CHARMM-style PDB file with segment names, atoms N, HN, CA, C and O in Angstrom:
ATOM      1  N   MET     1     -20.483   8.372  12.072  1.00  0.00      PROA
ATOM      2  CA  MET     1     -20.632   9.697  10.567  1.00  0.00      PROA
ATOM      3  C   MET     1     -19.367   9.313  10.665  1.00  0.00      PROA
ATOM      4  O   MET     1     -19.092   8.627   9.681  1.00  0.00      PROA
ATOM      5  N   LYS     2     -18.030   9.485  11.735  1.00  0.00      PROA
ATOM      6  HN  LYS     2     -18.253  10.043  12.535  1.00  0.00      PROA
ATOM      7  CA  LYS     2     -16.856   8.935  11.040  1.00  0.00      PROA
ATOM      8  C   LYS     2     -16.238   7.528  10.456  1.00  0.00      PROA
ATOM      9  O   LYS     2     -15.345   7.487   9.610  1.00  0.00      PROA
ATOM     10  N   THR     3     -16.641   6.791  10.839  1.00  0.00      PROA
ATOM     11  HN  THR     3     -17.367   6.824  11.527  1.00  0.00      PROA
ATOM     12  CA  THR     3     -17.121   5.507  10.237  1.00  0.00      PROA
ATOM     13  C   THR     3     -17.546   4.907   9.242  1.00  0.00      PROA
ATOM     14  O   THR     3     -17.269   3.838   8.697  1.00  0.00      PROA
ATOM     15  N   CYS     4     -18.675   6.196   8.957  1.00  0.00      PROA
ATOM     16  HN  CYS     4     -18.900   7.064   9.399  1.00  0.00      PROA
ATOM     17  CA  CYS     4     -19.195   5.762   7.406  1.00  0.00      PROA
ATOM     18  C   CYS     4     -18.325   6.562   6.682  1.00  0.00      PROA
ATOM     19  O   CYS     4     -18.799   6.490   5.549  1.00  0.00      PROA
ATOM     20  N   LYS     5     -17.284   7.327   6.617  1.00  0.00      PROA
ATOM     21  HN  LYS     5     -16.898   7.386   7.538  1.00  0.00      PROA
ATOM     22  CA  LYS     5     -16.306   7.921   5.567  1.00  0.00      PROA
ATOM     23  C   LYS     5     -15.269   7.573   5.662  1.00  0.00      PROA
ATOM     24  O   LYS     5     -14.444   7.900   4.808  1.00  0.00      PROA
ATOM     25  N   ASN     6     -14.841   6.590   6.992  1.00  0.00      PROA
ATOM     26  HN  ASN     6     -15.510   6.324   7.686  1.00  0.00      PROA
ATOM     27  CA  ASN     6     -14.018   5.531   6.546  1.00  0.00      PROA
ATOM     28  C   ASN     6     -13.975   4.352   5.731  1.00  0.00      PROA
ATOM     29  O   ASN     6     -13.007   3.846   5.163  1.00  0.00      PROA
ATOM     30  N   TYR     7     -15.394   3.930   5.768  1.00  0.00      PROA
ATOM     31  HN  TYR     7     -16.180   4.341   6.230  1.00  0.00      PROA
ATOM     32  CA  TYR     7     -15.605   2.998   5.247  1.00  0.00      PROA
ATOM     33  C   TYR     7     -15.511   3.192   3.513  1.00  0.00      PROA
ATOM     34  O   TYR     7     -15.149   2.440   2.608  1.00  0.00      PROA
ATOM     35  N   LEU     8     -16.114   4.818   3.567  1.00  0.00      PROA
ATOM     36  HN  LEU     8     -16.408   5.429   4.302  1.00  0.00      PROA
ATOM     37  CA  LEU     8     -16.310   4.739   2.189  1.00  0.00      PROA
ATOM     38  C   LEU     8     -14.831   5.117   1.238  1.00  0.00      PROA
ATOM     39  O   LEU     8     -14.599   4.926   0.044  1.00  0.00      PROA
ATOM     40  N   LEU     9     -13.949   5.750   2.376  1.00  0.00      PROA
ATOM     41  HN  LEU     9     -14.138   5.905   3.346  1.00  0.00      PROA
ATOM     42  CA  LEU     9     -12.437   5.642   1.680  1.00  0.00      PROA
ATOM     43  C   LEU     9     -11.994   4.551   1.894  1.00  0.00      PROA
ATOM     44  O   LEU     9     -10.926   4.469   1.288  1.00  0.00      PROA
ATOM     45  N   LEU    10     -12.214   3.636   2.428  1.00  0.00      PROA
ATOM     46  HN  LEU    10     -13.082   3.702   2.921  1.00  0.00      PROA
ATOM     47  CA  LEU    10     -12.015   2.300   1.861  1.00  0.00      PROA
ATOM     48  C   LEU    10     -12.148   1.708   0.892  1.00  0.00      PROA
ATOM     49  O   LEU    10     -11.342   0.943   0.362  1.00  0.00      PROA
ATOM     50  N   LEU    11     -13.187   2.000   0.557  1.00  0.00      PROA
ATOM     51  HN  LEU    11     -13.842   2.620   0.988  1.00  0.00      PROA
ATOM     52  CA  LEU    11     -14.012   1.353  -0.933  1.00  0.00      PROA
ATOM     53  C   LEU    11     -13.500   2.076  -1.903  1.00  0.00      PROA
ATOM     54  O   LEU    11     -13.043   1.369  -2.801  1.00  0.00      PROA
ATOM     55  N   ILE    12     -13.354   3.644  -2.144  1.00  0.00      PROA
ATOM     56  HN  ILE    12     -13.724   4.219  -1.414  1.00  0.00      PROA
ATOM     57  CA  ILE    12     -12.499   3.712  -3.110  1.00  0.00      PROA
ATOM     58  C   ILE    12     -10.899   3.361  -2.830  1.00  0.00      PROA
ATOM     59  O   ILE    12     -10.419   2.749  -3.784  1.00  0.00      PROA
ATOM     60  N   TYR    13     -10.230   3.531  -2.059  1.00  0.00      PROA
ATOM     61  HN  TYR    13     -10.621   4.028  -1.284  1.00  0.00      PROA
ATOM     62  CA  TYR    13      -8.749   3.028  -1.560  1.00  0.00      PROA
ATOM     63  C   TYR    13      -9.081   1.220  -2.728  1.00  0.00      PROA
ATOM     64  O   TYR    13      -8.299   1.060  -3.665  1.00  0.00      PROA
ATOM     65  N   SER    14      -9.841   0.469  -2.574  1.00  0.00      PROA
ATOM     66  HN  SER    14     -10.477   0.598  -1.813  1.00  0.00      PROA
ATOM     67  CA  SER    14     -10.294  -0.729  -2.792  1.00  0.00      PROA
ATOM     68  C   SER    14     -10.116  -0.799  -4.326  1.00  0.00      PROA
ATOM     69  O   SER    14      -9.375  -1.469  -5.045  1.00  0.00      PROA
ATOM     70  N   ALA    15     -11.206   0.274  -4.604  1.00  0.00      PROA
ATOM     71  HN  ALA    15     -11.808   0.818  -4.020  1.00  0.00      PROA
ATOM     72  CA  ALA    15     -11.472   0.073  -6.235  1.00  0.00      PROA
ATOM     73  C   ALA    15     -10.171   0.622  -6.967  1.00  0.00      PROA
ATOM     74  O   ALA    15      -9.851   0.044  -8.006  1.00  0.00      PROA
ATOM     75  N   ILE    16      -9.204   1.937  -6.417  1.00  0.00      PROA
ATOM     76  HN  ILE    16      -9.464   2.406  -5.573  1.00  0.00      PROA
ATOM     77  CA  ILE    16      -8.906   2.046  -6.786  1.00  0.00      PROA
ATOM     78  C   ILE    16      -7.085   0.387  -6.678  1.00  0.00      PROA
ATOM     79  O   ILE    16      -6.343  -0.014  -7.575  1.00  0.00      PROA
ATOM     80  N   LEU    17      -7.104   0.288  -6.280  1.00  0.00      PROA
ATOM     81  HN  LEU    17      -7.706   0.614  -5.552  1.00  0.00      PROA
ATOM     82  CA  LEU    17      -6.078  -0.717  -6.182  1.00  0.00      PROA
ATOM     83  C   LEU    17      -6.421  -2.392  -6.822  1.00  0.00      PROA
ATOM     84  O   LEU    17      -5.514  -3.224  -6.867  1.00  0.00      PROA
ATOM     85  N   LEU    18      -7.762  -2.696  -7.262  1.00  0.00      PROA
ATOM     86  HN  LEU    18      -8.499  -2.021  -7.226  1.00  0.00      PROA
ATOM     87  CA  LEU    18      -8.301  -4.072  -7.909  1.00  0.00      PROA
ATOM     88  C   LEU    18      -8.456  -3.581  -9.247  1.00  0.00      PROA
ATOM     89  O   LEU    18      -8.323  -4.371 -10.182  1.00  0.00      PROA
ATOM     90  N   ALA    19      -8.855  -1.772  -9.556  1.00  0.00      PROA
ATOM     91  HN  ALA    19      -8.963  -1.131  -8.797  1.00  0.00      PROA
ATOM     92  CA  ALA    19      -9.211  -1.230 -10.995  1.00  0.00      PROA
ATOM     93  C   ALA    19      -8.102  -1.952 -12.103  1.00  0.00      PROA
ATOM     94  O   ALA    19      -8.398  -2.503 -13.163  1.00  0.00      PROA
ATOM     95  N   PRO    20      -6.910  -1.792 -11.588  1.00  0.00      PROA
ATOM     96  CA  PRO    20      -5.607  -2.218 -12.690  1.00  0.00      PROA
ATOM     97  C   PRO    20      -6.368  -3.330 -13.187  1.00  0.00      PROA
ATOM     98  O   PRO    20      -6.799  -3.445 -14.334  1.00  0.00      PROA
ATOM     99  N   GLN    21      -6.530  -4.320 -12.025  1.00  0.00      PROA
ATOM    100  HN  GLN    21      -6.180  -4.227 -11.093  1.00  0.00      PROA
ATOM    101  CA  GLN    21      -6.662  -5.585 -11.976  1.00  0.00      PROA
ATOM    102  C   GLN    21      -7.239  -6.588 -12.871  1.00  0.00      PROA
ATOM    103  O   GLN    21      -6.821  -7.595 -13.443  1.00  0.00      PROA
ATOM    104  N   LEU    22      -8.461  -5.891 -12.779  1.00  0.00      PROA
ATOM    105  HN  LEU    22      -8.800  -5.073 -12.314  1.00  0.00      PROA
ATOM    106  CA  LEU    22      -9.742  -6.175 -13.366  1.00  0.00      PROA
ATOM    107  C   LEU    22     -10.081  -5.745 -14.879  1.00  0.00      PROA
ATOM    108  O   LEU    22     -10.963  -6.324 -15.514  1.00  0.00      PROA
ATOM    109  N   LEU    23      -9.204  -4.530 -15.495  1.00  0.00      PROA
ATOM    110  HN  LEU    23      -8.487  -4.060 -14.980  1.00  0.00      PROA
ATOM    111  CA  LEU    23      -9.783  -3.839 -16.357  1.00  0.00      PROA
ATOM    112  C   LEU    23      -8.574  -4.656 -17.364  1.00  0.00      PROA
ATOM    113  O   LEU    23      -8.876  -4.862 -18.540  1.00  0.00      PROA
ATOM    114  N   GLY    24      -6.910  -5.201 -16.733  1.00  0.00      PROA
ATOM    115  HN  GLY    24      -6.665  -5.033 -15.778  1.00  0.00      PROA
ATOM    116  CA  GLY    24      -6.283  -5.468 -17.849  1.00  0.00      PROA
ATOM    117  C   GLY    24      -4.890  -4.756 -18.432  1.00  0.00      PROA
ATOM    118  O   GLY    24      -4.050  -4.042 -17.883  1.00  0.00      PROA
ATOM    119  N   GLY    25      -5.005  -5.206 -19.619  1.00  0.00      PROA
ATOM    120  HN  GLY    25      -5.687  -5.785 -20.065  1.00  0.00      PROA
ATOM    121  CA  GLY    25      -4.414  -3.977 -20.553  1.00  0.00      PROA
ATOM    122  C   GLY    25      -4.924  -3.197 -20.877  1.00  0.00      PROA
ATOM    123  O   GLY    25      -4.238  -2.480 -21.606  1.00  0.00      PROA
ATOM    124  N   GLY    26      -6.407  -2.694 -20.655  1.00  0.00      PROA
ATOM    125  HN  GLY    26      -6.964  -3.275 -20.063  1.00  0.00      PROA
ATOM    126  CA  GLY    26      -7.305  -1.716 -21.037  1.00  0.00      PROA
ATOM    127  C   GLY    26      -6.537  -0.430 -20.075  1.00  0.00      PROA
ATOM    128  O   GLY    26      -6.055   0.607 -20.530  1.00  0.00      PROA
ATOM    129  N   TRP    27      -6.590  -0.846 -18.652  1.00  0.00      PROA
ATOM    130  HN  TRP    27      -6.981  -1.689 -18.282  1.00  0.00      PROA
ATOM    131  CA  TRP    27      -6.076   0.441 -17.904  1.00  0.00      PROA
ATOM    132  C   TRP    27      -4.984   0.905 -18.502  1.00  0.00      PROA
ATOM    133  O   TRP    27      -5.214   2.095 -18.718  1.00  0.00      PROA
ATOM    134  N   VAL    28      -3.705   0.576 -18.970  1.00  0.00      PROA
ATOM    135  HN  VAL    28      -3.518  -0.390 -18.794  1.00  0.00      PROA
ATOM    136  CA  VAL    28      -2.329   1.219 -19.330  1.00  0.00      PROA
ATOM    137  C   VAL    28      -2.961   2.011 -20.566  1.00  0.00      PROA
ATOM    138  O   VAL    28      -2.111   2.636 -21.201  1.00  0.00      PROA
ATOM    139  N   ILE    29      -4.372   2.128 -21.082  1.00  0.00      PROA
ATOM    140  HN  ILE    29      -5.062   1.620 -20.567  1.00  0.00      PROA
ATOM    141  CA  ILE    29      -4.724   2.744 -22.348  1.00  0.00      PROA
ATOM    142  C   ILE    29      -5.385   4.274 -21.855  1.00  0.00      PROA
ATOM    143  O   ILE    29      -5.216   5.450 -22.175  1.00  0.00      PROA
ATOM    144  N   ILE    30      -6.364   3.397 -20.737  1.00  0.00      PROA
ATOM    145  HN  ILE    30      -6.501   2.441 -20.477  1.00  0.00      PROA
ATOM    146  CA  ILE    30      -7.286   4.639 -20.048  1.00  0.00      PROA
ATOM    147  C   ILE    30      -6.761   5.255 -19.150  1.00  0.00      PROA
ATOM    148  O   ILE    30      -7.296   6.331 -18.887  1.00  0.00      PROA
ATOM    149  N   TRP    31      -5.335   4.789 -18.191  1.00  0.00      PROA
ATOM    150  HN  TRP    31      -4.900   3.914 -18.405  1.00  0.00      PROA
ATOM    151  CA  TRP    31      -4.825   5.416 -17.089  1.00  0.00      PROA
ATOM    152  C   TRP    31      -4.342   7.296 -17.799  1.00  0.00      PROA
ATOM    153  O   TRP    31      -4.588   8.481 -17.578  1.00  0.00      PROA
ATOM    154  N   PRO    32      -3.820   6.723 -18.393  1.00  0.00      PROA
ATOM    155  CA  PRO    32      -3.059   8.461 -19.493  1.00  0.00      PROA
ATOM    156  C   PRO    32      -4.917   9.388 -19.342  1.00  0.00      PROA
ATOM    157  O   PRO    32      -5.236   9.880 -18.260  1.00  0.00      PROA
ATOM    158  N   VAL    33      -5.607   9.440 -20.218  1.00  0.00      PROA
ATOM    159  HN  VAL    33      -5.348   9.040 -21.097  1.00  0.00      PROA
ATOM    160  CA  VAL    33      -6.580   9.607 -20.467  1.00  0.00      PROA
ATOM    161  C   VAL    33      -7.227  10.399 -19.059  1.00  0.00      PROA
ATOM    162  O   VAL    33      -7.637  11.553 -19.179  1.00  0.00      PROA
ATOM    163  N   ILE    34      -7.271   9.865 -18.049  1.00  0.00      PROA
ATOM    164  HN  ILE    34      -6.938   8.927 -17.952  1.00  0.00      PROA
ATOM    165  CA  ILE    34      -7.829  10.350 -16.407  1.00  0.00      PROA
ATOM    166  C   ILE    34      -7.020  11.257 -16.120  1.00  0.00      PROA
ATOM    167  O   ILE    34      -7.416  12.391 -15.851  1.00  0.00      PROA
ATOM    168  N   ASN    35      -5.570  10.877 -16.126  1.00  0.00      PROA
ATOM    169  HN  ASN    35      -5.248   9.956 -16.344  1.00  0.00      PROA
ATOM    170  CA  ASN    35      -4.419  11.385 -15.580  1.00  0.00      PROA
ATOM    171  C   ASN    35      -4.541  13.161 -15.910  1.00  0.00      PROA
ATOM    172  O   ASN    35      -4.343  14.138 -15.187  1.00  0.00      PROA
ATOM    173  N   LYS    36      -5.001  13.003 -17.487  1.00  0.00      PROA
ATOM    174  HN  LYS    36      -5.162  12.209 -18.074  1.00  0.00      PROA
ATOM    175  CA  LYS    36      -4.616  14.571 -17.389  1.00  0.00      PROA
ATOM    176  C   LYS    36      -5.259  15.964 -16.900  1.00  0.00      PROA
ATOM    177  OT1 LYS    36      -4.614  17.008 -16.994  1.00  0.00      PROA
TER     178      LYS     36
END
């Protein structure tokens, strides 16, 4: 169960790191909206 949780955490961490690169300039506009 612990391994599954670590995998999920890694997946979320990777998504956070990759999202700005994938979305490019659009991410700068989207981020403040999510951050509110």
